[in-house]
SERO-4910 file (N, C-alpha, C, O; in steps of 0.05 Angstrom, whole numbers):
BEGIN
 pado doro    nc1    nc2    nc3   cac1   cac2   cac3    cc1    cc2    cc3    oc1    oc2    oc3
  Unk    A     18    -26      6      2      4     -1     16     30     -1     13     52    -10
  Unk    A     32     18     11     61     47     24     65     58    -10     57     79    -20
  Unk    A     84     28    -27     89     32    -49     76     45    -67     85     61    -83
  Unk    A     46     35    -64     28     43    -95     25     75    -81     31     90   -100
  Unk    A     19     88    -62     25    115    -51     44    126    -54     37    150    -57
  Unk    A     67    124    -56     92    132    -60     88    134   -101     88    156   -111
  Unk    A     87    117   -114     84    112   -136     54    109   -153     44     87   -159
  Unk    A     45    130   -159     12    128   -171     16    114   -190     39    107   -195
  Unk    A     -3    108   -204    -10     95   -227    -11    121   -248    -25    141   -246
  Unk    A     12    114   -273     18    138   -294      1    136   -306     -9    159   -308
  Unk    A    -12    122   -318    -39    109   -332    -55    134   -329    -61    151   -346
  Unk    A    -60    133   -301    -88    143   -284    -82    171   -292    -98    189   -298
  Unk    A    -58    171   -290    -46    213   -282    -55    226   -311    -73    242   -316
  Unk    A    -43    218   -320    -46    224   -356    -79    219   -373    -87    233   -392
  Unk    A    -94    198   -361   -121    199   -365   -133    220   -345   -151    230   -358
  Unk    A   -132    230   -327   -145    239   -305   -134    279   -318   -148    299   -317
  Unk    A   -106    277   -327   -104    303   -336    -84    299   -367    -61    306   -371
  Unk    A    -98    289   -382    -95    286   -415    -95    312   -420    -73    323   -417
  Unk    A   -113    326   -426   -101    364   -435    -80    365   -435    -64    363   -454
  Unk    A    -74    371   -403    -45    384   -394    -20    361   -409      2    369   -418
  Unk    A    -30    336   -408     -4    322   -427     -9    320   -455     12    315   -468
  Unk    A    -26    321   -467    -36    328   -498    -12    351   -509      3    347   -528
  Unk    A    -13    381   -487    -10    397   -491     33    395   -500     44    402   -522
  Unk    A     46    385   -475     71    398   -475     78    364   -501     99    366   -515
  Unk    A     61    337   -504     77    330   -530     71    343   -557     89    346   -574
  Unk    A     45    352   -562     42    370   -583     61    393   -595     71    393   -618
  Unk    A     64    411   -576    103    426   -566    118    413   -579    126    421   -602
  Unk    A    126    389   -567    155    374   -574    155    363   -601    175    360   -615
  Unk    A    124    354   -611    124    342   -642    126    373   -661    137    376   -683
  Unk    A    117    386   -650    118    417   -667    152    429   -672    159    437   -694
  Unk    A    174    429   -644    191    424   -654    207    413   -653    228    424   -647
  Unk    A    204    379   -660    221    364   -667    215    371   -708    233    370   -726
  Unk    A    190    377   -712    183    385   -734    199    412   -759    204    412   -783
  Unk    A    202    431   -734    212    454   -742    249    441   -747    259    441   -769
  Unk    A    258    434   -731    292    425   -727    289    411   -756    300    421   -776
  Unk    A    272    385   -757    277    368   -784    270    384   -812    279    381   -835
  Unk    A    257    397   -807    253    421   -837    269    442   -839    267    452   -861
  Unk    A    287    456   -823    314    475   -818    336    450   -828    348    457   -848
  Unk    A    341    427   -820    362    414   -818    357    400   -856    375    390   -869
  Unk    A    334    404   -864    328    393   -890    333    410   -908    340    403   -931
  Unk    A    330    438   -900    336    465   -917    364    460   -915    373    446   -934
  Unk    A    378    467   -898    413    462   -893    415    446   -913    428    450   -934
  Unk    A    402    427   -906    423    400   -936    422    409   -962    439    409   -979
  Unk    A    398    418   -962    392    413   -990    406    442   -997    416    442  -1020
  Unk    A    408    468   -983    427    486   -983    466    475   -998    480    484  -1016
  Unk    A    468    463   -987    494    456   -984    497    433  -1013    518    432  -1026
  Unk    A    479    421  -1017    480    401  -1047    472    423  -1068    479    415  -1090
  Unk    A    461    444  -1070    454    461  -1089    476    487  -1096    481    498  -1117
  Unk    A    488    490  -1068    516    507  -1072    536    498  -1075    557    511  -1070
  Unk    A    538    464  -1086    561    453  -1086    585    455  -1059    609    456  -1060
  Unk    A    572    456  -1041    594    461  -1015    608    438  -1016    597    416  -1015
  Unk    A    639    440  -1019    665    425  -1015    682    435   -996    690    458   -993
  Unk    A    686    414   -982    718    416   -968    740    415   -976    761    424   -966
  Unk    A    736    404   -996    765    402  -1007    770    430  -1020    791    442  -1018
  Unk    A    745    439  -1035    745    468  -1057    761    486  -1030    783    496  -1031
  Unk    A    739    488  -1001    751    503   -982    780    500   -975    794    520   -969
  Unk    A    788    477   -977    819    474   -961    834    488   -980    851    505   -974
  Unk    A    828    478  -1014    856    497  -1027    847    524  -1027    863    542  -1031
  Unk    A    828    527  -1023    822    560  -1015    840    579   -997    851    601  -1000
  Unk    A    837    557   -974    845    560   -950    882    562   -956    897    574   -940
  Unk    A    888    553   -973    910    546   -978    923    581   -998    941    597   -999
  Unk    A    895    574  -1011    912    608  -1031    902    636  -1020    905    657  -1033
  Unk    A    889    635   -993    888    655   -978    915    663   -973    926    684   -979
  Unk    A    927    640   -959    950    642   -943    970    648   -964    985    666   -957
  Unk    A    973    641   -983    982    656  -1001    986    686  -1008   1008    699  -1008
  Unk    A    957    697  -1016    951    726  -1020    961    736   -990    980    751   -990
  Unk    A    950    728   -964    960    740   -935    986    743   -937    994    764   -927
  Unk    A   1010    725   -950   1030    731   -952   1048    748   -969   1071    754   -961
  Unk    A   1037    757   -999   1034    773  -1006   1027    804   -992   1041    821  -1003
  Unk    A   1019    808   -983   1010    830   -959   1021    847   -942   1015    868   -931
  Unk    A   1043    827   -941   1071    833   -917   1087    839   -930   1092    823   -948
  Unk    A   1102    864   -929   1094    890   -915   1071    904   -932   1069    901   -957
  Unk    A   1053    920   -913   1033    931   -926   1047    963   -932   1059    974   -915
  Unk    A   1044    975   -961   1059    997   -964   1028   1012   -983   1008    998   -988
  Unk    A   1029   1029   -987   1014   1058  -1002   1025   1053  -1032   1010   1059  -1050
  Unk    A   1044   1046  -1036   1058   1048  -1064   1068   1084  -1064   1082   1095  -1046
  Unk    A   1057   1097  -1090   1066   1118  -1096   1038   1142  -1098   1036   1163  -1111
  Unk    A   1022   1130  -1081    993   1150  -1086    975   1152  -1052    952   1153  -1046
  Unk    A   1006   1151  -1031    993   1156  -1015    972   1178  -1003    957   1175   -984
  Unk    A    976   1202  -1020    955   1230  -1014    943   1224  -1031    924   1240  -1027
  Unk    A    934   1207  -1060    908   1201  -1068    893   1183  -1052    869   1187  -1051
  Unk    A    905   1156  -1034    885   1147  -1026    878   1163   -993    856   1162   -982
  Unk    A    901   1176   -984    882   1200   -960    864   1211   -963    849   1215   -944
  Unk    A    857   1221   -992    836   1237  -1007    815   1221  -1008    796   1229   -995
  Unk    A    812   1198  -1021    800   1180  -1023    777   1169  -1000    753   1166  -1002
  Unk    A    798   1163   -978    796   1154   -955    780   1178   -940    769   1170   -919
  Unk    A    776   1204   -947    766   1211   -924    747   1232   -951    739   1254   -943
  Unk    A    742   1225   -974    714   1229   -988    697   1199   -973    679   1206   -959
  Unk    A    699   1173   -973    687   1152   -968    669   1167   -940    644   1167   -940
  Unk    A    685   1178   -919    674   1196   -890    658   1209   -896    635   1209   -886
  Unk    A    666   1224   -912    650   1244   -925    617   1234   -933    596   1241   -924
  Unk    A    624   1214   -954    598   1206   -964    587   1189   -937    564   1193   -930
  Unk    A    595   1180   -929    582   1160   -902    566   1183   -880    543   1180   -873
  Unk    A    579   1201   -873    573   1228   -861    547   1233   -872    526   1221   -867
  Unk    A    553   1260   -898    528   1262   -907    504   1252   -914    483   1264   -914
  Unk    A    509   1224   -922    485   1207   -930    460   1195   -904    436   1190   -905
  Unk    A    487   1193   -876    466   1185   -851    460   1209   -844    444   1208   -825
  Unk    A    465   1229   -850    452   1261   -841    431   1264   -857    409   1267   -846
  Unk    A    431   1265   -883    404   1272   -892    378   1247   -886    354   1250   -885
  Unk    A    389   1231   -883    376   1204   -885    356   1210   -849    333   1209   -841
  Unk    A    385   1218   -838    364   1224   -798    346   1244   -808    323   1243   -798
  Unk    A    350   1266   -827    338   1294   -826    304   1284   -836    283   1294   -827
  Unk    A    307   1260   -861    285   1262   -872    271   1246   -853    249   1255   -845
  Unk    A    279   1223   -843    268   1193   -830    254   1214   -811    230   1209   -811
  Unk    A    260   1237   -795    257   1247   -769    226   1254   -777    211   1248   -758
  Unk    A    212   1264   -796    182   1267   -792    167   1238   -795    149   1230   -781
  Unk    A    178   1227   -816    175   1197   -822    172   1180   -795    151   1166   -795
  Unk    A    183   1179   -779    185   1169   -755    150   1169   -735    136   1152   -725
  Unk    A    150   1197   -738    123   1212   -727    103   1195   -740     89   1179   -728
  Unk    A    105   1201   -765     79   1194   -777     77   1165   -776     56   1155   -782
  Unk    A     98   1147   -767     91   1124   -769     85   1102   -740     81   1078   -738
  Unk    A     86   1123   -723     86   1121   -696     55   1119   -691     40   1137   -700
  Unk    A     41   1094   -675     19   1098   -661      8   1122   -640    -15   1129   -644
  Unk    A     20   1130   -624     25   1149   -606     18   1172   -618      1   1186   -608
  Unk    A     27   1177   -638     35   1205   -654     14   1211   -676      8   1234   -681
  Unk    A      1   1183   -692     -1   1186   -717    -30   1173   -714    -26   1151   -702
  Unk    A    -52   1175   -717    -79   1169   -707    -96   1156   -732   -114   1140   -733
  Unk    A    -82   1169   -753    -96   1165   -781    -83   1133   -788    -59   1134   -795
  Unk    A    -93   1109   -788    -88   1086   -797    -83   1087   -815    -63   1073   -818
  Unk    A    -94   1102   -845    -70   1089   -870    -47   1111   -873    -29   1110   -889
  Unk    A    -49   1120   -864    -23   1146   -867      0   1132   -849     23   1128   -856
  Unk    A    -10   1126   -829     16   1099   -816     22   1079   -826     46   1074   -827
  Unk    A      3   1060   -837     14   1040   -850     26   1052   -880     49   1047   -886
  Unk    A     10   1069   -895     29   1079   -911     61   1085   -911     80   1076   -923
  Unk    A     56   1101   -896     95   1110   -889    108   1079   -876    125   1067   -890
  Unk    A    102   1070   -855    104   1045   -850    118   1025   -878    142   1019   -882
  Unk    A     95   1019   -894     98   1012   -920    123   1016   -935    140   1001   -943
  Unk    A    119   1040   -936    138   1058   -954    170   1053   -932    185   1034   -939
  Unk    A    174   1061   -920    199   1052   -903    207   1023   -903    231   1018   -905
  Unk    A    190   1006   -901    193    973   -919    207    970   -943    229    960   -948
  Unk    A    192    981   -956    200    980   -984    227    989   -992    245    975  -1003
  Unk    A    229   1018   -984    268   1022   -980    282   1010   -969    301   1001   -982
  Unk    A    280   1002   -936    298    980   -920    300    961   -947    318    967   -962
  Unk    A    283    940   -953    283    916   -973    301    918   -995    301    899  -1010
  Unk    A    320    939  -1002    343    946  -1023    365    955  -1015    370    978  -1008
  Unk    A    384    933  -1016    404    931  -1009    416    960  -1009    402    975  -1022
  Unk    A    440    972   -999    451    989  -1006    467    996  -1031    468   1018  -1042
  Unk    A    480    972  -1041    497    969  -1063    479    975  -1087    486    990  -1105
  Unk    A    446    957  -1087    433    960  -1109    427    992  -1116    429   1003  -1138
  Unk    A    418   1005  -1086    412   1036  -1093    431   1050  -1103    425   1071  -1115
  Unk    A    459   1042  -1099    487   1052  -1113    485   1052  -1141    490   1072  -1155
  Unk    A    476   1027  -1152    483   1025  -1184    445   1040  -1186    441   1052  -1207
  Unk    A    426   1040  -1171    406   1056  -1189    420   1088  -1201    425   1098  -1223
  Unk    A    425   1096  -1170    438   1124  -1169    459   1127  -1194    451   1140  -1213
  Unk    A    483   1116  -1193    495   1117  -1217    490   1120  -1239    504   1133  -1254
  Unk    A    465   1106  -1247    446   1109  -1267    430   1135  -1280    424   1141  -1303
  Unk    A    428   1143  -1262    407   1161  -1258    428   1193  -1251    418   1211  -1265
  Unk    A    446   1200  -1240    462   1223  -1234    488   1212  -1241    504   1230  -1234
  Unk    A    498   1199  -1247    524   1190  -1274    545   1179  -1241    539   1177  -1217
  Unk    A    568   1174  -1254    595   1157  -1228    593   1180  -1209    578   1199  -1214
  Unk    A    610   1179  -1184    616   1198  -1164    603   1197  -1146    582   1185  -1145
  Unk    A    614   1212  -1126    609   1218  -1093    589   1222  -1096    579   1208  -1079
  Unk    A    570   1233  -1107    544   1238  -1108    527   1216  -1109    509   1212  -1092
  Unk    A    530   1208  -1120    509   1176  -1121    510   1163  -1104    491   1148  -1100
  Unk    A    541   1165  -1083    544   1139  -1066    527   1156  -1038    513   1144  -1022
  Unk    A    533   1186  -1039    505   1191  -1019    481   1193  -1019    467   1191   -999
  Unk    A    471   1196  -1048    444   1190  -1048    431   1156  -1043    409   1148  -1036
  Unk    A    458   1139  -1050    458   1111  -1038    447   1106  -1017    425   1097  -1013
  Unk    A    470   1116   -996    461   1111   -960    440   1126   -961    419   1114   -959
  Unk    A    439   1147   -962    407   1171   -955    388   1146   -965    386   1129   -947
  Unk    A    376   1140   -986    356   1126   -989    354   1092   -978    333   1079   -976
  Unk    A    384   1081   -973    380   1054   -962    373   1066   -925    357   1052   -912
  Unk    A    383   1083   -915    375   1091   -883    346   1106   -875    334   1106   -853
  Unk    A    339   1116   -895    312   1130   -886    292   1107   -878    278   1107   -858
  Unk    A    294   1088   -896    276   1068   -888    282   1052   -858    265   1046   -841
  Unk    A    312   1047   -855    313   1035   -826    317   1059   -802    315   1054   -778
  Unk    A    323   1081   -811    320   1103   -790    282   1108   -792    270   1114   -771
  Unk    A    270   1105   -811    238   1118   -806    227   1087   -784    213   1090   -764
  Unk    A    235   1066   -793    230   1045   -765    236   1050   -742    220   1055   -723
  Unk    A    274   1049   -739    279   1059   -713    263   1080   -709    243   1072   -697
  Unk    A    260   1106   -713    245   1124   -703    226   1119   -688    228   1125   -664
  Unk    A    204   1107   -699    184   1102   -698    179   1085   -674    165   1096   -656
  Unk    A    190   1060   -669    198   1049   -647    204   1062   -620    193   1058   -599
  Unk    A    228   1082   -628    229   1097   -593    211   1116   -595    214   1132   -576
  Unk    A    186   1126   -614    171   1147   -605    147   1131   -591    131   1141   -575
  Unk    A    147   1108   -598    128   1085   -586    133   1083   -557    118   1084   -536
  Unk    A    159   1081   -562    173   1069   -526    170   1089   -509    173   1082   -485
  Unk    A    163   1122   -515    165   1138   -490    145   1142   -471    123   1134   -476
  Unk    A    149   1152   -449    129   1161   -429    113   1182   -435    118   1206   -437
  Unk    A     90   1169   -437     64   1185   -448     53   1217   -426     35   1234   -432
  Unk    A     68   1215   -406     63   1222   -386     70   1262   -391     56   1281   -386
  Unk    A     93   1259   -401    103   1286   -406     81   1297   -433     72   1319   -436
  Unk    A     78   1277   -445     65   1301   -469     33   1309   -468     22   1325   -483
  Unk    A     18   1291   -442     -1   1292   -431      1   1319   -413    -16   1337   -414
  Unk    A     22   1320   -399     29   1345   -386     19   1371   -394      0   1385   -386
  Unk    A     37   1375   -416     37   1389   -436      5   1400   -439     -3   1423   -437
  Unk    A     -9   1375   -445    -33   1385   -469    -59   1393   -446    -80   1405   -451
  Unk    A    -48   1380   -418    -70   1382   -391    -66   1412   -387    -85   1422   -376
  Unk    A    -43   1431   -394    -32   1454   -388    -52   1469   -407    -65   1487   -396
  Unk    A    -56   1465   -432    -66   1481   -455    -55   1482   -475    -62   1499   -492
  Unk    A    -32   1461   -481    -16   1463   -498    -25   1446   -526    -40   1426   -524
  Unk    A    -17   1452   -546    -38   1434   -568    -22   1414   -572      0   1418   -562
  Unk    A    -25   1389   -586    -19   1364   -600      7   1371   -610     26   1355   -609
  Unk    A      9   1394   -621     39   1401   -628     62   1406   -611     86   1404   -613
  Unk    A     46   1413   -595     65   1430   -569     69   1400   -552     92   1393   -548
  Unk    A     50   1384   -543     55   1355   -539     79   1345   -552     96   1333   -539
  Unk    A     81   1350   -575    106   1328   -592    129   1343   -590    151   1332   -590
  Unk    A    126   1366   -588    149   1388   -579    159   1390   -557    182   1398   -559
  Unk    A    153   1387   -538    155   1393   -512    156   1363   -499    178   1359   -489
  Unk    A    145   1350   -498    132   1324   -488    151   1290   -497    161   1271   -484
  Unk    A    148   1300   -529    164   1270   -543    196   1284   -548    213   1282   -530
  Unk    A    200   1295   -569    227   1303   -582    249   1305   -555    272   1298   -557
  Unk    A    241   1313   -538    257   1309   -512    274   1284   -502    297   1279   -496
  Unk    A    242   1269   -502    256   1247   -495    270   1227   -519    285   1208   -518
  Unk    A    261   1237   -534    270   1203   -566    297   1224   -572    315   1213   -586
  Unk    A    302   1252   -564    329   1271   -582    353   1251   -573    371   1251   -589
  Unk    A    357   1234   -549    381   1220   -542    385   1196   -558    407   1188   -565
  Unk    A    359   1183   -564    361   1165   -566    364   1157   -603    376   1139   -614
  Unk    A    350   1181   -613    353   1191   -640    386   1187   -651    397   1169   -664
  Unk    A    394   1208   -640    427   1217   -641    444   1189   -645    458   1182   -665
  Unk    A    439   1174   -616    451   1148   -608    452   1134   -638    471   1131   -654
  Unk    A    426   1127   -641    423   1108   -673    434   1123   -692    440   1108   -710
  Unk    A    441   1151   -699    439   1160   -723    484   1154   -718    498   1146   -737
  Unk    A    492   1160   -696    521   1154   -692    528   1125   -702    549   1122   -716
  Unk    A    512   1106   -696    517   1073   -697    511   1080   -726    515   1058   -735
  Unk    A    504   1095   -749    505   1080   -772    515   1097   -792    514   1095   -817
  Unk    A    527   1117   -774    550   1131   -785    575   1119   -789    588   1121   -809
  Unk    A    580   1104   -765    602   1081   -761    600   1065   -782    619   1067   -798
  Unk    A    577   1044   -791    569   1026   -808    577   1030   -837    592   1018   -853
  Unk    A    552   1063   -837    560   1065   -870    591   1076   -868    594   1074   -892
  Unk    A    607   1083   -862    638   1077   -868    646   1058   -881    661   1056   -900
  Unk    A    633   1041   -869    647   1005   -888    634    999   -903    642    981   -918
  Unk    A    600   1013   -909    587   1019   -935    587   1032   -959    576   1028   -981
  Unk    A    603   1052   -949    606   1075   -978    632   1057   -980    629   1049  -1003
  Unk    A    655   1044   -971    677   1031   -984    662   1007  -1005    668   1001  -1028
  Unk    A    652   1002   -996    632    977  -1020    622    991  -1043    627    982  -1065
  Unk    A    607   1013  -1040    598   1024  -1058    612   1033  -1071    607   1033  -1096
  Unk    A    632   1043  -1063    652   1048  -1087    672   1041  -1098    691   1053  -1108
  Unk    A    665   1007  -1097    676    988  -1116    659    994  -1141    671    989  -1162
  Unk    A    639   1001  -1142    620    996  -1164    618   1024  -1183    608   1025  -1205
  Unk    A    632   1048  -1167    633   1078  -1180    622   1093  -1169    620   1114  -1181
  Unk    A    608   1091  -1140    606   1117  -1121    621   1129  -1109    615   1137  -1087
  Unk    A    652   1134  -1122    662   1152  -1101    677   1134  -1083    670   1111  -1081
  Unk    A    698   1145  -1069    711   1136  -1047    738   1112  -1050    747   1102  -1071
  Unk    A    742   1108  -1036    770   1085  -1034    757   1062  -1037    771   1044  -1028
  Unk    A    735   1052  -1045    724   1029  -1061    734   1026  -1089    742   1004  -1097
  Unk    A    733   1049  -1106    746   1048  -1132    771   1035  -1132    775   1016  -1147
  Unk    A    795   1046  -1110    827   1039  -1112    825   1011  -1095    843    994  -1099
  Unk    A    804   1005  -1077    811    981  -1078    807    961  -1100    827    947  -1107
  Unk    A    785    959  -1111    780    945  -1130    797    940  -1145    801    917  -1154
  Unk    A    819    973  -1154    830    967  -1177    857    955  -1167    871    944  -1183
  Unk    A    864    956  -1140    892    944  -1127    880    915  -1130    896    900  -1142
  Unk    A    862    906  -1124    860    870  -1127    857    866  -1151    871    847  -1159
  Unk    A    842    878  -1169    850    872  -1198    871    872  -1208    875    858  -1228
  Unk    A    892    889  -1198    919    888  -1204    933    869  -1194    952    859  -1206
  Unk    A    925    858  -1165    941    838  -1158    961    854  -1138    981    842  -1129
  Unk    A    956    880  -1132    973    887  -1115    965    894  -1084    956    913  -1073
  Unk    A    974    866  -1076    964    857  -1051    972    874  -1028    955    880  -1011
  Unk    A    994    880  -1027   1011    903  -1015    997    925  -1003    996    933   -980
  Unk    A    983    935  -1032    974    961  -1028    945    951  -1021    935    962  -1001
  Unk    A    929    934  -1033    902    924  -1022    908    912   -985    886    907   -976
  Unk    A    928    909   -968    927    903   -948    932    931   -933    928    932   -909
  Unk    A    944    959   -949    951    982   -933    920    994   -933    909   1001   -911
  Unk    A    907    995   -957    879   1007   -952    858    991   -931    843   1002   -914
  Unk    A    862    964   -937    838    959   -912    850    962   -884    835    959   -866
  Unk    A    881    968   -878    888    973   -863    878   1008   -852    872   1012   -828
  Unk    A    877   1024   -867    868   1056   -862    844   1050   -863    835   1063   -843
  Unk    A    817   1032   -879    791   1028   -875    785   1023   -844    767   1034   -831
  Unk    A    810    997   -831    806    983   -811    805   1007   -785    786   1008   -770
  Unk    A    829   1027   -784    830   1044   -764    812   1063   -768    804   1070   -746
  Unk    A    803   1075   -787    786   1099   -792    766   1087   -784    758   1099   -764
  Unk    A    748   1065   -788    721   1058   -773    727   1050   -740    711   1054   -722
  Unk    A    749   1039   -739    756   1041   -706    756   1068   -693    746   1074   -672
  Unk    A    768   1085   -711    768   1123   -694    742   1131   -687    732   1137   -665
  Unk    A    727   1128   -720    698   1129   -713    686   1113   -687    680   1122   -665
  Unk    A    684   1089   -697    671   1075   -675    677   1087   -644    657   1089   -629
  Unk    A    711   1096   -631    710   1105   -617    692   1129   -603    677   1128   -584
  Unk    A    702   1156   -624    695   1179   -623    659   1172   -611    653   1178   -587
  Unk    A    636   1159   -632    616   1150   -630    608   1141   -604    594   1153   -588
  Unk    A    617   1123   -603    624   1103   -567    611   1133   -546    591   1137   -533
  Unk    A    634   1148   -550    641   1166   -530    620   1192   -538    619   1212   -523
  Unk    A    607   1192   -556    583   1215   -562    558   1206   -545    547   1219   -527
  Unk    A    552   1179   -556    529   1165   -554    532   1155   -514    516   1147   -497
  Unk    A    550   1159   -515    553   1155   -470    548   1182   -464    529   1185   -449
  Unk    A    561   1206   -474    553   1227   -463    523   1238   -469    512   1248   -450
  Unk    A    510   1236   -494    487   1235   -492    461   1221   -480    440   1230   -471
  Unk    A    469   1201   -483    457   1189   -464    461   1184   -433    443   1172   -422
  Unk    A    474   1188   -424    486   1186   -391    477   1214   -388    461   1212   -370
  Unk    A    478   1241   -397    469   1261   -389    441   1269   -379    432   1280   -359
  Unk    A    429   1255   -411    400   1250   -407    390   1235   -388    367   1239   -379
  Unk    A    410   1213   -375    393   1197   -353    398   1218   -328    383   1227   -311
  Unk    A    421   1221   -330    432   1239   -301    409   1260   -294    402   1264   -271
  Unk    A    396   1275   -316    382   1295   -306    357   1281   -300    342   1292   -283
  Unk    A    348   1253   -314    320   1240   -311    319   1225   -269    300   1214   -261
***
């Protein structure tokens, strides 16, 4: 009798709590099905993409040869030209990011639920930003090159267009996450809806928006290098030319220049983000 009390009938428990038992079992089967589907897709991708360990091994050996040719890095005879091209790349990234942030600022309010009551306007704004964000920066560069021609102007427009969609989404999410009591306080004292946005919402979201803009400026510095390869200005054109002519020592020098520049921008941006957000947090 004691044994039966310590170890109750499992079948009786399952029958009495059938709904509770069926739930976890169903979830386990669904999880197993998802894992099997993902494994099948991965296997299909390996087969269709002609994945080969032999080719990977020979490629690594070839990569080692290229790395050996990159030592020591040297600018050759065009150090000044490379510095000017690098400065152009940073300028493209900065101007493109700044223009995108300015254009996306009002779009963020149009896409946020707590600042735009009209569902149609909100829906169209969100779908517009999604459509722009769905096209890669490199594709935008190719489009703008055909529109305005080769050069850094096309690069600025490409980064600006690509970032408008991303900024609009990030800005709207930041606006929706703010504390509404500040805006309600403005309206309770007789302020209009515009006053509530200006004095109740903008001061709260501005540190977040600036922080996001600084992060994208750092990221766009790398993107500006890539779009330069297709003719959108900057140091990417030199990088593509050096790779094409097998000047691997100069390729290494250009890569080091880009890495140092991105690291410096990341350091400064991190300090600025910390100062902005920290100062705002301290006031709160």
